[in-house]
mmCIF file of the N, C-alpha and C atoms, coordinates in Angstrom:
data_MODEL
# 
_entry.id   MODEL 
# 
loop_
_atom_site.group_PDB 
_atom_site.id 
_atom_site.type_symbol 
_atom_site.label_atom_id 
_atom_site.label_alt_id 
_atom_site.label_comp_id 
_atom_site.label_asym_id 
_atom_site.label_entity_id 
_atom_site.label_seq_id 
_atom_site.pdbx_PDB_ins_code 
_atom_site.Cartn_x 
_atom_site.Cartn_y 
_atom_site.Cartn_z 
_atom_site.occupancy 
_atom_site.B_iso_or_equiv 
_atom_site.pdbx_formal_charge 
_atom_site.auth_seq_id 
_atom_site.auth_comp_id 
_atom_site.auth_asym_id 
_atom_site.auth_atom_id 
_atom_site.pdbx_PDB_model_num 
ATOM 1   N N  . MET A 1 1  ? -7.196  -88.364  -105.156 1.00 0.00 ? 1  MET A N  1 
ATOM 2   C CA . MET A 1 1  ? -7.270  -88.159  -106.580 1.00 0.00 ? 1  MET A CA 1 
ATOM 3   C C  . MET A 1 1  ? -7.855  -89.405  -107.244 1.00 0.00 ? 1  MET A C  1 
ATOM 4   N N  . VAL A 1 2  ? -8.741  -89.206  -108.176 1.00 0.00 ? 2  VAL A N  1 
ATOM 5   C CA . VAL A 1 2  ? -9.379  -90.302  -108.887 1.00 0.00 ? 2  VAL A CA 1 
ATOM 6   C C  . VAL A 1 2  ? -8.484  -90.751  -110.033 1.00 0.00 ? 2  VAL A C  1 
ATOM 7   N N  . GLU A 1 3  ? -8.263  -92.044  -110.103 1.00 0.00 ? 3  GLU A N  1 
ATOM 8   C CA . GLU A 1 3  ? -7.487  -92.588  -111.212 1.00 0.00 ? 3  GLU A CA 1 
ATOM 9   C C  . GLU A 1 3  ? -8.437  -92.918  -112.354 1.00 0.00 ? 3  GLU A C  1 
ATOM 10  N N  . THR A 1 4  ? -8.090  -92.508  -113.552 1.00 0.00 ? 4  THR A N  1 
ATOM 11  C CA . THR A 1 4  ? -8.908  -92.841  -114.716 1.00 0.00 ? 4  THR A CA 1 
ATOM 12  C C  . THR A 1 4  ? -8.097  -93.714  -115.664 1.00 0.00 ? 4  THR A C  1 
ATOM 13  N N  . PHE A 1 5  ? -8.799  -94.578  -116.371 1.00 0.00 ? 5  PHE A N  1 
ATOM 14  C CA . PHE A 1 5  ? -8.158  -95.426  -117.371 1.00 0.00 ? 5  PHE A CA 1 
ATOM 15  C C  . PHE A 1 5  ? -9.200  -95.801  -118.409 1.00 0.00 ? 5  PHE A C  1 
ATOM 16  N N  . SER A 1 6  ? -8.735  -96.234  -119.537 1.00 0.00 ? 6  SER A N  1 
ATOM 17  C CA . SER A 1 6  ? -9.624  -96.610  -120.629 1.00 0.00 ? 6  SER A CA 1 
ATOM 18  C C  . SER A 1 6  ? -10.128 -98.032  -120.424 1.00 0.00 ? 6  SER A C  1 
ATOM 19  N N  . LEU A 1 7  ? -11.433 -98.213  -120.547 1.00 0.00 ? 7  LEU A N  1 
ATOM 20  C CA . LEU A 1 7  ? -11.999 -99.556  -120.458 1.00 0.00 ? 7  LEU A CA 1 
ATOM 21  C C  . LEU A 1 7  ? -11.647 -100.379 -121.691 1.00 0.00 ? 7  LEU A C  1 
ATOM 22  N N  . GLN A 1 8  ? -11.220 -99.717  -122.750 1.00 0.00 ? 8  GLN A N  1 
ATOM 23  C CA . GLN A 1 8  ? -10.850 -100.423 -123.979 1.00 0.00 ? 8  GLN A CA 1 
ATOM 24  C C  . GLN A 1 8  ? -9.619  -101.297 -123.774 1.00 0.00 ? 8  GLN A C  1 
ATOM 25  N N  . THR A 1 9  ? -8.834  -101.005 -122.743 1.00 0.00 ? 9  THR A N  1 
ATOM 26  C CA . THR A 1 9  ? -7.638  -101.807 -122.474 1.00 0.00 ? 9  THR A CA 1 
ATOM 27  C C  . THR A 1 9  ? -7.960  -103.075 -121.691 1.00 0.00 ? 9  THR A C  1 
ATOM 28  N N  . LEU A 1 10 ? -9.193  -103.195 -121.192 1.00 0.00 ? 10 LEU A N  1 
ATOM 29  C CA . LEU A 1 10 ? -9.585  -104.360 -120.402 1.00 0.00 ? 10 LEU A CA 1 
ATOM 30  C C  . LEU A 1 10 ? -10.144 -105.458 -121.298 1.00 0.00 ? 10 LEU A C  1 
ATOM 31  N N  . SER A 1 11 ? -9.908  -106.690 -120.898 1.00 0.00 ? 11 SER A N  1 
ATOM 32  C CA . SER A 1 11 ? -10.507 -107.821 -121.608 1.00 0.00 ? 11 SER A CA 1 
ATOM 33  C C  . SER A 1 11 ? -11.993 -107.896 -121.257 1.00 0.00 ? 11 SER A C  1 
ATOM 34  N N  . LYS A 1 12 ? -12.721 -108.690 -122.004 1.00 0.00 ? 12 LYS A N  1 
ATOM 35  C CA . LYS A 1 12 ? -14.152 -108.884 -121.738 1.00 0.00 ? 12 LYS A CA 1 
ATOM 36  C C  . LYS A 1 12 ? -14.361 -109.394 -120.308 1.00 0.00 ? 12 LYS A C  1 
ATOM 37  N N  . ASP A 1 13 ? -13.561 -110.370 -119.896 1.00 0.00 ? 13 ASP A N  1 
ATOM 38  C CA . ASP A 1 13 ? -13.692 -110.921 -118.543 1.00 0.00 ? 13 ASP A CA 1 
ATOM 39  C C  . ASP A 1 13 ? -13.380 -109.878 -117.474 1.00 0.00 ? 13 ASP A C  1 
ATOM 40  N N  . GLU A 1 14 ? -12.394 -109.023 -117.728 1.00 0.00 ? 14 GLU A N  1 
ATOM 41  C CA . GLU A 1 14 ? -12.059 -107.961 -116.767 1.00 0.00 ? 14 GLU A CA 1 
ATOM 42  C C  . GLU A 1 14 ? -13.191 -106.942 -116.662 1.00 0.00 ? 14 GLU A C  1 
ATOM 43  N N  . LYS A 1 15 ? -13.836 -106.629 -117.775 1.00 0.00 ? 15 LYS A N  1 
ATOM 44  C CA . LYS A 1 15 ? -14.976 -105.705 -117.748 1.00 0.00 ? 15 LYS A CA 1 
ATOM 45  C C  . LYS A 1 15 ? -16.125 -106.298 -116.943 1.00 0.00 ? 15 LYS A C  1 
ATOM 46  N N  . ILE A 1 16 ? -16.382 -107.582 -117.147 1.00 0.00 ? 16 ILE A N  1 
ATOM 47  C CA . ILE A 1 16 ? -17.454 -108.254 -116.402 1.00 0.00 ? 16 ILE A CA 1 
ATOM 48  C C  . ILE A 1 16 ? -17.125 -108.272 -114.914 1.00 0.00 ? 16 ILE A C  1 
ATOM 49  N N  . GLN A 1 17 ? -15.881 -108.549 -114.557 1.00 0.00 ? 17 GLN A N  1 
ATOM 50  C CA . GLN A 1 17 ? -15.469 -108.537 -113.149 1.00 0.00 ? 17 GLN A CA 1 
ATOM 51  C C  . GLN A 1 17 ? -15.647 -107.151 -112.543 1.00 0.00 ? 17 GLN A C  1 
ATOM 52  N N  . LEU A 1 18 ? -15.279 -106.116 -113.290 1.00 0.00 ? 18 LEU A N  1 
ATOM 53  C CA . LEU A 1 18 ? -15.461 -104.739 -112.822 1.00 0.00 ? 18 LEU A CA 1 
ATOM 54  C C  . LEU A 1 18 ? -16.936 -104.453 -112.560 1.00 0.00 ? 18 LEU A C  1 
ATOM 55  N N  . LEU A 1 19 ? -17.796 -104.882 -113.462 1.00 0.00 ? 19 LEU A N  1 
ATOM 56  C CA . LEU A 1 19 ? -19.236 -104.685 -113.262 1.00 0.00 ? 19 LEU A CA 1 
ATOM 57  C C  . LEU A 1 19 ? -19.715 -105.376 -111.991 1.00 0.00 ? 19 LEU A C  1 
ATOM 58  N N  . TYR A 1 20 ? -19.277 -106.615 -111.771 1.00 0.00 ? 20 TYR A N  1 
ATOM 59  C CA . TYR A 1 20 ? -19.659 -107.339 -110.554 1.00 0.00 ? 20 TYR A CA 1 
ATOM 60  C C  . TYR A 1 20 ? -19.193 -106.600 -109.306 1.00 0.00 ? 20 TYR A C  1 
ATOM 61  N N  . GLU A 1 21 ? -18.000 -106.041 -109.352 1.00 0.00 ? 21 GLU A N  1 
ATOM 62  C CA . GLU A 1 21 ? -17.473 -105.281 -108.203 1.00 0.00 ? 21 GLU A CA 1 
ATOM 63  C C  . GLU A 1 21 ? -18.318 -104.041 -107.921 1.00 0.00 ? 21 GLU A C  1 
ATOM 64  N N  . LEU A 1 22 ? -18.931 -103.484 -108.966 1.00 0.00 ? 22 LEU A N  1 
ATOM 65  C CA . LEU A 1 22 ? -19.778 -102.295 -108.814 1.00 0.00 ? 22 LEU A CA 1 
ATOM 66  C C  . LEU A 1 22 ? -21.240 -102.651 -108.546 1.00 0.00 ? 22 LEU A C  1 
ATOM 67  N N  . GLY A 1 23 ? -21.550 -103.941 -108.478 1.00 0.00 ? 23 GLY A N  1 
ATOM 68  C CA . GLY A 1 23 ? -22.911 -104.367 -108.184 1.00 0.00 ? 23 GLY A CA 1 
ATOM 69  C C  . GLY A 1 23 ? -23.774 -104.591 -109.410 1.00 0.00 ? 23 GLY A C  1 
ATOM 70  N N  . PHE A 1 24 ? -23.151 -104.644 -110.573 1.00 0.00 ? 24 PHE A N  1 
ATOM 71  C CA . PHE A 1 24 ? -23.876 -104.892 -111.817 1.00 0.00 ? 24 PHE A CA 1 
ATOM 72  C C  . PHE A 1 24 ? -23.524 -106.277 -112.340 1.00 0.00 ? 24 PHE A C  1 
ATOM 73  N N  . LYS A 1 25 ? -24.122 -106.649 -113.470 1.00 0.00 ? 25 LYS A N  1 
ATOM 74  C CA . LYS A 1 25 ? -23.878 -107.948 -114.089 1.00 0.00 ? 25 LYS A CA 1 
ATOM 75  C C  . LYS A 1 25 ? -23.708 -107.760 -115.588 1.00 0.00 ? 25 LYS A C  1 
ATOM 76  N N  . SER A 1 26 ? -23.430 -108.855 -116.272 1.00 0.00 ? 26 SER A N  1 
ATOM 77  C CA . SER A 1 26 ? -23.387 -108.861 -117.728 1.00 0.00 ? 26 SER A CA 1 
ATOM 78  C C  . SER A 1 26 ? -23.728 -110.255 -118.221 1.00 0.00 ? 26 SER A C  1 
ATOM 79  N N  . ASP A 1 27 ? -24.398 -110.300 -119.365 1.00 0.00 ? 27 ASP A N  1 
ATOM 80  C CA . ASP A 1 27 ? -24.669 -111.581 -120.015 1.00 0.00 ? 27 ASP A CA 1 
ATOM 81  C C  . ASP A 1 27 ? -23.601 -111.883 -121.067 1.00 0.00 ? 27 ASP A C  1 
ATOM 82  N N  . GLY A 1 28 ? -22.539 -111.082 -121.068 1.00 0.00 ? 28 GLY A N  1 
ATOM 83  C CA . GLY A 1 28 ? -21.474 -111.234 -122.044 1.00 0.00 ? 28 GLY A CA 1 
ATOM 84  C C  . GLY A 1 28 ? -21.627 -110.294 -123.226 1.00 0.00 ? 28 GLY A C  1 
ATOM 85  N N  . ILE A 1 29 ? -22.819 -109.730 -123.379 1.00 0.00 ? 29 ILE A N  1 
ATOM 86  C CA . ILE A 1 29 ? -23.076 -108.765 -124.454 1.00 0.00 ? 29 ILE A CA 1 
ATOM 87  C C  . ILE A 1 29 ? -23.540 -107.436 -123.874 1.00 0.00 ? 29 ILE A C  1 
ATOM 88  N N  . TYR A 1 30 ? -24.510 -107.488 -122.976 1.00 0.00 ? 30 TYR A N  1 
ATOM 89  C CA . TYR A 1 30 ? -25.103 -106.275 -122.402 1.00 0.00 ? 30 TYR A CA 1 
ATOM 90  C C  . TYR A 1 30 ? -24.720 -106.098 -120.936 1.00 0.00 ? 30 TYR A C  1 
ATOM 91  N N  . VAL A 1 31 ? -24.784 -104.855 -120.474 1.00 0.00 ? 31 VAL A N  1 
ATOM 92  C CA . VAL A 1 31 ? -24.619 -104.534 -119.062 1.00 0.00 ? 31 VAL A CA 1 
ATOM 93  C C  . VAL A 1 31 ? -25.990 -104.696 -118.413 1.00 0.00 ? 31 VAL A C  1 
ATOM 94  N N  . LEU A 1 32 ? -26.035 -105.404 -117.288 1.00 0.00 ? 32 LEU A N  1 
ATOM 95  C CA . LEU A 1 32 ? -27.291 -105.704 -116.603 1.00 0.00 ? 32 LEU A CA 1 
ATOM 96  C C  . LEU A 1 32 ? -27.291 -105.111 -115.205 1.00 0.00 ? 32 LEU A C  1 
ATOM 97  N N  . ASP A 1 33 ? -28.487 -104.742 -114.741 1.00 0.00 ? 33 ASP A N  1 
ATOM 98  C CA . ASP A 1 33 ? -28.607 -104.260 -113.367 1.00 0.00 ? 33 ASP A CA 1 
ATOM 99  C C  . ASP A 1 33 ? -28.560 -105.464 -112.422 1.00 0.00 ? 33 ASP A C  1 
ATOM 100 N N  . PRO A 1 34 ? -28.584 -105.244 -111.109 1.00 0.00 ? 34 PRO A N  1 
ATOM 101 C CA . PRO A 1 34 ? -28.486 -106.367 -110.166 1.00 0.00 ? 34 PRO A CA 1 
ATOM 102 C C  . PRO A 1 34 ? -29.598 -107.414 -110.318 1.00 0.00 ? 34 PRO A C  1 
ATOM 103 N N  . GLU A 1 35 ? -30.735 -107.018 -110.890 1.00 0.00 ? 35 GLU A N  1 
ATOM 104 C CA . GLU A 1 35 ? -31.839 -107.958 -111.092 1.00 0.00 ? 35 GLU A CA 1 
ATOM 105 C C  . GLU A 1 35 ? -31.752 -108.679 -112.433 1.00 0.00 ? 35 GLU A C  1 
ATOM 106 N N  . GLY A 1 36 ? -30.746 -108.350 -113.244 1.00 0.00 ? 36 GLY A N  1 
ATOM 107 C CA . GLY A 1 36 ? -30.571 -109.012 -114.529 1.00 0.00 ? 36 GLY A CA 1 
ATOM 108 C C  . GLY A 1 36 ? -31.225 -108.311 -115.706 1.00 0.00 ? 36 GLY A C  1 
ATOM 109 N N  . LYS A 1 37 ? -31.744 -107.099 -115.493 1.00 0.00 ? 37 LYS A N  1 
ATOM 110 C CA . LYS A 1 37 ? -32.362 -106.338 -116.588 1.00 0.00 ? 37 LYS A CA 1 
ATOM 111 C C  . LYS A 1 37 ? -31.297 -105.496 -117.287 1.00 0.00 ? 37 LYS A C  1 
ATOM 112 N N  . LYS A 1 38 ? -31.444 -105.342 -118.598 1.00 0.00 ? 38 LYS A N  1 
ATOM 113 C CA . LYS A 1 38 ? -30.485 -104.548 -119.366 1.00 0.00 ? 38 LYS A CA 1 
ATOM 114 C C  . LYS A 1 38 ? -30.490 -103.097 -118.905 1.00 0.00 ? 38 LYS A C  1 
ATOM 115 N N  . ILE A 1 39 ? -29.291 -102.523 -118.764 1.00 0.00 ? 39 ILE A N  1 
ATOM 116 C CA . ILE A 1 39 ? -29.134 -101.105 -118.435 1.00 0.00 ? 39 ILE A CA 1 
ATOM 117 C C  . ILE A 1 39 ? -29.366 -100.309 -119.710 1.00 0.00 ? 39 ILE A C  1 
ATOM 118 N N  . LYS A 1 40 ? -30.229 -99.316  -119.635 1.00 0.00 ? 40 LYS A N  1 
ATOM 119 C CA . LYS A 1 40 ? -30.525 -98.461  -120.781 1.00 0.00 ? 40 LYS A CA 1 
ATOM 120 C C  . LYS A 1 40 ? -29.893 -97.093  -120.546 1.00 0.00 ? 40 LYS A C  1 
ATOM 121 N N  . ASP A 1 41 ? -29.168 -96.603  -121.543 1.00 0.00 ? 41 ASP A N  1 
ATOM 122 C CA . ASP A 1 41 ? -28.597 -95.260  -121.475 1.00 0.00 ? 41 ASP A CA 1 
ATOM 123 C C  . ASP A 1 41 ? -29.750 -94.272  -121.547 1.00 0.00 ? 41 ASP A C  1 
ATOM 124 N N  . LYS A 1 42 ? -29.930 -93.485  -120.491 1.00 0.00 ? 42 LYS A N  1 
ATOM 125 C CA . LYS A 1 42 ? -31.097 -92.596  -120.423 1.00 0.00 ? 42 LYS A CA 1 
ATOM 126 C C  . LYS A 1 42 ? -31.027 -91.432  -121.396 1.00 0.00 ? 42 LYS A C  1 
ATOM 127 N N  . TYR A 1 43 ? -29.852 -91.147  -121.926 1.00 0.00 ? 43 TYR A N  1 
ATOM 128 C CA . TYR A 1 43 ? -29.715 -89.998  -122.819 1.00 0.00 ? 43 TYR A CA 1 
ATOM 129 C C  . TYR A 1 43 ? -30.002 -90.341  -124.277 1.00 0.00 ? 43 TYR A C  1 
ATOM 130 N N  . ILE A 1 44 ? -29.680 -91.558  -124.688 1.00 0.00 ? 44 ILE A N  1 
ATOM 131 C CA . ILE A 1 44 ? -29.912 -91.925  -126.089 1.00 0.00 ? 44 ILE A CA 1 
ATOM 132 C C  . ILE A 1 44 ? -30.824 -93.138  -126.225 1.00 0.00 ? 44 ILE A C  1 
ATOM 133 N N  . ASP A 1 45 ? -31.346 -93.630  -125.107 1.00 0.00 ? 45 ASP A N  1 
ATOM 134 C CA . ASP A 1 45 ? -32.343 -94.695  -125.079 1.00 0.00 ? 45 ASP A CA 1 
ATOM 135 C C  . ASP A 1 45 ? -31.903 -95.965  -125.813 1.00 0.00 ? 45 ASP A C  1 
ATOM 136 N N  . VAL A 1 46 ? -30.686 -96.410  -125.540 1.00 0.00 ? 46 VAL A N  1 
ATOM 137 C CA . VAL A 1 46 ? -30.212 -97.683  -126.086 1.00 0.00 ? 46 VAL A CA 1 
ATOM 138 C C  . VAL A 1 46 ? -29.720 -98.551  -124.933 1.00 0.00 ? 46 VAL A C  1 
ATOM 139 N N  . ASP A 1 47 ? -29.817 -99.864  -125.115 1.00 0.00 ? 47 ASP A N  1 
ATOM 140 C CA . ASP A 1 47 ? -29.254 -100.786 -124.138 1.00 0.00 ? 47 ASP A CA 1 
ATOM 141 C C  . ASP A 1 47 ? -27.734 -100.690 -124.221 1.00 0.00 ? 47 ASP A C  1 
ATOM 142 N N  . VAL A 1 48 ? -27.083 -100.613 -123.067 1.00 0.00 ? 48 VAL A N  1 
ATOM 143 C CA . VAL A 1 48 ? -25.628 -100.447 -123.031 1.00 0.00 ? 48 VAL A CA 1 
ATOM 144 C C  . VAL A 1 48 ? -24.955 -101.803 -123.220 1.00 0.00 ? 48 VAL A C  1 
ATOM 145 N N  . LYS A 1 49 ? -24.132 -101.884 -124.251 1.00 0.00 ? 49 LYS A N  1 
ATOM 146 C CA . LYS A 1 49 ? -23.372 -103.104 -124.518 1.00 0.00 ? 49 LYS A CA 1 
ATOM 147 C C  . LYS A 1 49 ? -22.056 -103.064 -123.745 1.00 0.00 ? 49 LYS A C  1 
ATOM 148 N N  . LEU A 1 50 ? -21.592 -104.224 -123.372 1.00 0.00 ? 50 LEU A N  1 
ATOM 149 C CA . LEU A 1 50 ? -20.332 -104.356 -122.644 1.00 0.00 ? 50 LEU A CA 1 
ATOM 150 C C  . LEU A 1 50 ? -19.194 -103.679 -123.403 1.00 0.00 ? 50 LEU A C  1 
ATOM 151 N N  . GLU A 1 51 ? -19.164 -103.846 -124.717 1.00 0.00 ? 51 GLU A N  1 
ATOM 152 C CA . GLU A 1 51 ? -18.071 -103.285 -125.524 1.00 0.00 ? 51 GLU A CA 1 
ATOM 153 C C  . GLU A 1 51 ? -18.143 -101.771 -125.656 1.00 0.00 ? 51 GLU A C  1 
ATOM 154 N N  . ASN A 1 52 ? -19.309 -101.165 -125.359 1.00 0.00 ? 52 ASN A N  1 
ATOM 155 C CA . ASN A 1 52 ? -19.483 -99.715  -125.499 1.00 0.00 ? 52 ASN A CA 1 
ATOM 156 C C  . ASN A 1 52 ? -19.687 -98.991  -124.178 1.00 0.00 ? 52 ASN A C  1 
ATOM 157 N N  . MET A 1 53 ? -19.546 -99.695  -123.055 1.00 0.00 ? 53 MET A N  1 
ATOM 158 C CA . MET A 1 53 ? -19.872 -99.053  -121.783 1.00 0.00 ? 53 MET A CA 1 
ATOM 159 C C  . MET A 1 53 ? -18.837 -98.008  -121.393 1.00 0.00 ? 53 MET A C  1 
ATOM 160 N N  . LEU A 1 54 ? -19.318 -97.002  -120.709 1.00 0.00 ? 54 LEU A N  1 
ATOM 161 C CA . LEU A 1 54 ? -18.486 -95.938  -120.162 1.00 0.00 ? 54 LEU A CA 1 
ATOM 162 C C  . LEU A 1 54 ? -18.904 -95.767  -118.713 1.00 0.00 ? 54 LEU A C  1 
ATOM 163 N N  . ILE A 1 55 ? -17.960 -95.879  -117.795 1.00 0.00 ? 55 ILE A N  1 
ATOM 164 C CA . ILE A 1 55 ? -18.233 -95.662  -116.377 1.00 0.00 ? 55 ILE A CA 1 
ATOM 165 C C  . ILE A 1 55 ? -17.554 -94.361  -116.003 1.00 0.00 ? 55 ILE A C  1 
ATOM 166 N N  . LEU A 1 56 ? -18.333 -93.427  -115.515 1.00 0.00 ? 56 LEU A N  1 
ATOM 167 C CA . LEU A 1 56 ? -17.802 -92.102  -115.222 1.00 0.00 ? 56 LEU A CA 1 
ATOM 168 C C  . LEU A 1 56 ? -17.059 -92.078  -113.891 1.00 0.00 ? 56 LEU A C  1 
ATOM 169 N N  . PRO A 1 57 ? -16.004 -91.259  -113.798 1.00 0.00 ? 57 PRO A N  1 
ATOM 170 C CA . PRO A 1 57 ? -15.210 -91.185  -112.565 1.00 0.00 ? 57 PRO A CA 1 
ATOM 171 C C  . PRO A 1 57 ? -16.063 -90.859  -111.337 1.00 0.00 ? 57 PRO A C  1 
ATOM 172 N N  . SER A 1 58 ? -15.725 -91.496  -110.229 1.00 0.00 ? 58 SER A N  1 
ATOM 173 C CA . SER A 1 58 ? -16.390 -91.264  -108.934 1.00 0.00 ? 58 SER A CA 1 
ATOM 174 C C  . SER A 1 58 ? -17.873 -91.569  -108.965 1.00 0.00 ? 58 SER A C  1 
ATOM 175 N N  . SER A 1 59 ? -18.280 -92.510  -109.813 1.00 0.00 ? 59 SER A N  1 
ATOM 176 C CA . SER A 1 59 ? -19.701 -92.841  -109.880 1.00 0.00 ? 59 SER A CA 1 
ATOM 177 C C  . SER A 1 59 ? -19.871 -94.283  -110.321 1.00 0.00 ? 59 SER A C  1 
ATOM 178 N N  . THR A 1 60 ? -21.103 -94.736  -110.265 1.00 0.00 ? 60 THR A N  1 
ATOM 179 C CA . THR A 1 60 ? -21.448 -96.017  -110.864 1.00 0.00 ? 60 THR A CA 1 
ATOM 180 C C  . THR A 1 60 ? -22.457 -95.791  -111.977 1.00 0.00 ? 60 THR A C  1 
ATOM 181 N N  . ILE A 1 61 ? -22.412 -94.611  -112.576 1.00 0.00 ? 61 ILE A N  1 
ATOM 182 C CA . ILE A 1 61 ? -23.268 -94.310  -113.717 1.00 0.00 ? 61 ILE A CA 1 
ATOM 183 C C  . ILE A 1 61 ? -22.637 -94.954  -114.942 1.00 0.00 ? 61 ILE A C  1 
ATOM 184 N N  . ILE A 1 62 ? -23.404 -95.783  -115.614 1.00 0.00 ? 62 ILE A N  1 
ATOM 185 C CA . ILE A 1 62 ? -22.900 -96.474  -116.787 1.00 0.00 ? 62 ILE A CA 1 
ATOM 186 C C  . ILE A 1 62 ? -23.671 -95.981  -118.002 1.00 0.00 ? 62 ILE A C  1 
ATOM 187 N N  . LEU A 1 63 ? -22.935 -95.471  -118.980 1.00 0.00 ? 63 LEU A N  1 
ATOM 188 C CA . LEU A 1 63 ? -23.516 -94.942  -120.210 1.00 0.00 ? 63 LEU A CA 1 
ATOM 189 C C  . LEU A 1 63 ? -22.942 -95.685  -121.406 1.00 0.00 ? 63 LEU A C  1 
ATOM 190 N N  . ASP A 1 64 ? -23.589 -95.511  -122.551 1.00 0.00 ? 64 ASP A N  1 
ATOM 191 C CA . ASP A 1 64 ? -23.015 -95.921  -123.818 1.00 0.00 ? 64 ASP A CA 1 
ATOM 192 C C  . ASP A 1 64 ? -21.948 -94.887  -124.162 1.00 0.00 ? 64 ASP A C  1 
ATOM 193 N N  . ASN A 1 65 ? -20.882 -95.275  -124.814 1.00 0.00 ? 65 ASN A N  1 
ATOM 194 C CA . ASN A 1 65 ? -19.817 -94.317  -125.109 1.00 0.00 ? 65 ASN A CA 1 
ATOM 195 C C  . ASN A 1 65 ? -20.099 -93.468  -126.353 1.00 0.00 ? 65 ASN A C  1 
ATOM 196 N N  . ASN A 1 66 ? -21.339 -93.368  -126.741 1.00 0.00 ? 66 ASN A N  1 
ATOM 197 C CA . ASN A 1 66 ? -21.768 -92.533  -127.859 1.00 0.00 ? 66 ASN A CA 1 
ATOM 198 C C  . ASN A 1 66 ? -21.529 -91.059  -127.513 1.00 0.00 ? 66 ASN A C  1 
ATOM 199 N N  . PRO A 1 67 ? -20.943 -90.270  -128.414 1.00 0.00 ? 67 PRO A N  1 
ATOM 200 C CA . PRO A 1 67 ? -20.667 -88.855  -128.113 1.00 0.00 ? 67 PRO A CA 1 
ATOM 201 C C  . PRO A 1 67 ? -21.898 -88.058  -127.680 1.00 0.00 ? 67 PRO A C  1 
ATOM 202 N N  . MET A 1 68 ? -23.065 -88.367  -128.224 1.00 0.00 ? 68 MET A N  1 
ATOM 203 C CA . MET A 1 68 ? -24.285 -87.650  -127.841 1.00 0.00 ? 68 MET A CA 1 
ATOM 204 C C  . MET A 1 68 ? -24.640 -87.937  -126.381 1.00 0.00 ? 68 MET A C  1 
ATOM 205 N N  . SER A 1 69 ? -24.467 -89.168  -125.965 1.00 0.00 ? 69 SER A N  1 
ATOM 206 C CA . SER A 1 69 ? -24.743 -89.538  -124.584 1.00 0.00 ? 69 SER A CA 1 
ATOM 207 C C  . SER A 1 69 ? -23.783 -88.833  -123.629 1.00 0.00 ? 69 SER A C  1 
ATOM 208 N N  . ILE A 1 70 ? -22.512 -88.838  -123.973 1.00 0.00 ? 70 ILE A N  1 
ATOM 209 C CA . ILE A 1 70 ? -21.504 -88.200  -123.124 1.00 0.00 ? 70 ILE A CA 1 
ATOM 210 C C  . ILE A 1 70 ? -21.750 -86.697  -123.032 1.00 0.00 ? 70 ILE A C  1 
ATOM 211 N N  . ALA A 1 71 ? -22.019 -86.061  -124.162 1.00 0.00 ? 71 ALA A N  1 
ATOM 212 C CA . ALA A 1 71 ? -22.284 -84.614  -124.175 1.00 0.00 ? 71 ALA A CA 1 
ATOM 213 C C  . ALA A 1 71 ? -23.519 -84.280  -123.352 1.00 0.00 ? 71 ALA A C  1 
ATOM 214 N N  . SER A 1 72 ? -24.556 -85.091  -123.461 1.00 0.00 ? 72 SER A N  1 
ATOM 215 C CA . SER A 1 72 ? -25.784 -84.852  -122.695 1.00 0.00 ? 72 SER A CA 1 
ATOM 216 C C  . SER A 1 72 ? -25.524 -84.982  -121.203 1.00 0.00 ? 72 SER A C  1 
ATOM 217 N N  . TYR A 1 73 ? -24.739 -86.001  -120.817 1.00 0.00 ? 73 TYR A N  1 
ATOM 218 C CA . TYR A 1 73 ? -24.411 -86.177  -119.407 1.00 0.00 ? 73 TYR A CA 1 
ATOM 219 C C  . TYR A 1 73 ? -23.619 -84.979  -118.889 1.00 0.00 ? 73 TYR A C  1 
ATOM 220 N N  . LEU A 1 74 ? -22.599 -84.554  -119.632 1.00 0.00 ? 74 LEU A N  1 
ATOM 221 C CA . LEU A 1 74 ? -21.762 -83.437  -119.188 1.00 0.00 ? 74 LEU A CA 1 
ATOM 222 C C  . LEU A 1 74 ? -22.540 -82.133  -119.128 1.00 0.00 ? 74 LEU A C  1 
ATOM 223 N N  . GLU A 1 75 ? -23.513 -81.977  -120.002 1.00 0.00 ? 75 GLU A N  1 
ATOM 224 C CA . GLU A 1 75 ? -24.365 -80.789  -119.956 1.00 0.00 ? 75 GLU A CA 1 
ATOM 225 C C  . GLU A 1 75 ? -25.205 -80.791  -118.684 1.00 0.00 ? 75 GLU A C  1 
ATOM 226 N N  . GLU A 1 76 ? -25.671 -81.961  -118.302 1.00 0.00 ? 76 GLU A N  1 
ATOM 227 C CA . GLU A 1 76 ? -26.495 -82.097  -117.098 1.00 0.00 ? 76 GLU A CA 1 
ATOM 228 C C  . GLU A 1 76 ? -25.653 -82.018  -115.822 1.00 0.00 ? 76 GLU A C  1 
ATOM 229 N N  . HIS A 1 77 ? -24.398 -82.450  -115.895 1.00 0.00 ? 77 HIS A N  1 
ATOM 230 C CA . HIS A 1 77 ? -23.498 -82.493  -114.733 1.00 0.00 ? 77 HIS A CA 1 
ATOM 231 C C  . HIS A 1 77 ? -22.173 -81.816  -115.078 1.00 0.00 ? 77 HIS A C  1 
ATOM 232 N N  . PRO A 1 78 ? -22.145 -80.491  -115.197 1.00 0.00 ? 78 PRO A N  1 
ATOM 233 C CA . PRO A 1 78 ? -20.935 -79.793  -115.650 1.00 0.00 ? 78 PRO A CA 1 
ATOM 234 C C  . PRO A 1 78 ? -19.747 -79.869  -114.686 1.00 0.00 ? 78 PRO A C  1 
ATOM 235 N N  . ASP A 1 79 ? -19.978 -80.242  -113.439 1.00 0.00 ? 79 ASP A N  1 
ATOM 236 C CA . ASP A 1 79 ? -18.894 -80.260  -112.457 1.00 0.00 ? 79 ASP A CA 1 
ATOM 237 C C  . ASP A 1 79 ? -18.194 -81.618  -112.340 1.00 0.00 ? 79 ASP A C  1 
ATOM 238 N N  . VAL A 1 80 ? -18.500 -82.558  -113.211 1.00 0.00 ? 80 VAL A N  1 
ATOM 239 C CA . VAL A 1 80 ? -17.917 -83.899  -113.132 1.00 0.00 ? 80 VAL A CA 1 
ATOM 240 C C  . VAL A 1 80 ? -16.409 -83.863  -113.297 1.00 0.00 ? 80 VAL A C  1 
ATOM 241 N N  . PHE A 1 81 ? -15.935 -83.125  -114.264 1.00 0.00 ? 81 PHE A N  1 
ATOM 242 C CA . PHE A 1 81 ? -14.495 -83.045  -114.508 1.00 0.00 ? 81 PHE A CA 1 
ATOM 243 C C  . PHE A 1 81 ? -14.049 -81.693  -114.097 1.00 0.00 ? 81 PHE A C  1 
# 
């Protein structure tokens, strides 16, 4: 069973550590890929900020927590939940 929790309960340092564990990085503001480039939410075309990141269960897909982005992802992947 997959455990879920809110990233809002994590400190900034804990979020950065989580990203490193998943193979990503952060400059303290934005989520970065392993090469140091900003991660862009493919659904709403914005750079994902550390404070707004959403990591979906059983994946390393990182999105902005914008409702439009989440709805678009769920429409594309209806079997996630």
